[in-house]
Phi, psi and omega in degrees: 000125176289162186289323183296321183287326176295328184283326178299310180306311182295324172299320180296323184287327175296319177293328176285319181287325183299312180298323179293316185289321174302320184288325182298316183293330185282334184261009176292343175257122184266127174252126179243124185298144169257137171234174174221145181274189188287352173261008185065034172270128190287154179224142168233146185253121177253143176263111181241107180057048177063009174261129170274118187241123176270125181253144158277136182266113189223113175276003176263353179249160177247149175068199175250139180241115190227139166290155183310312179316319182275327182295330190284339171279354179264132185272145173074021178297132176243113172295134184269341180089000174261156176245131176269118169261118187241149176231131179257180186300334181288340186091009186280139181250135184230147169233118187228144178295140183268143173220166172229139177243113187299320178210134179224137176250126175227127181058029179092349183263144182264126176244133188238146170058061177267132171260131183227176172210160178291144182283128165221167183316137183218158163096174173261160179060209187219158182227165175313317182192161177271125181248166167298153181238131174254118188262174190295317181302329177284320177300327194266012166283350190233156158296141197224130166234129180253120189225082185291320183302327178262004178055051181213152173238125174260136180219138178208158175285335188245171184297139175265127181284068176308314182293341172275324176289331182234160184262156171048053176282148177219145168293149169242110181298146179205167174227153180252122180238180181298322184294333187145206174265128186250130183234160177268141176245138182265130174233109185066235176260011183247158174244142180224150181273130176229140178285128173281124192220102181290334175293353184259127173286339176224162175264147190227130171247142176307135174296330183292346186295142183272091182252138168306127191292339176294348183261356183265127183229153174292160176222180191255359189281140182279108174254149175286134171093000181158174181290158179271134178236147184224154175229130186280141178208175176206163176239117174291128180228074181065241181275347185265160175221129175266120183270134184238153164245116184260134178259130180286124180215151165295132176235155180305157177295323188292350182271114191274311183300172187286342185170202181229146176249114183246219194303330182292332177289306191293326182289355180248005183205167164251138183238137172251137178225131178282149187288344176268009175063031178250353179233124171232124180237156174227147173227125181281133178255115178287157174065020175291134184249020180286331181299323175303312187297318180299311187296329179286313190278333194289350174304334182246321190248111188265291183197126171264055206284172191305155175261084197266348185232117192227148166227143178252136176230143181280140178247000000 
């Protein structure tokens, strides 16, 4: 074989491998479409053992909340013998059996050591149907971008180039607490801690919050037990400001932050979360019209909110 012939063969091999490598790097980020139910609760479709399963996407929840019919198609599920006692924002208390999934493949991605519980009715208001729930700790096994304006969820085992994909990105300071990821919202001259909750169709502030009466105004949402009142607030994102309308509602005593920040926040920005939960970055999306939708719809559909308080008991 001549030297020229060897070089021709080598060149052909390189030309074959280069497109494949480029394709592999481009597909390291999995893009999953987002849809929304009538209450503006985000939903994603995940493929589990060839079964297409639609989930509520809830950053205020933990683990997986699955009906028994879905649990039965997953290999290796182990019941722990414990019962999870949970309270949602409506004050509803539930007790569900806990299980562990050592390894689960969803949409081609591997998730390990997932804690879950059997699904039961949850949240405030109503939705089209009760779906399984995927919580924050499962999502954060991957690099994560929540992009409600573009109706997509990005996940990857490697770092996502958020600053390349989005403009005017900023760090968003936060802390992790039992209820989830907490950021500060400004009301008048004060800052208050709020949980970022993608499963809340409206943003909520406790009625017990010591707010200047001049900042409280009427709203048109039909609330059980009394008239609707709202408080204007905002979250600082560098030179940008995400404007919020917080609805005053009673929340259970176990819930320590001042309230939850829901769809009106997520609909105005894309959010990046690192899988080790030490970085959150945000890019404000201008001309988003989601806030108009939520104000119109929220008179009927309030919040299918998070499972934020849990206790475990042996059975």
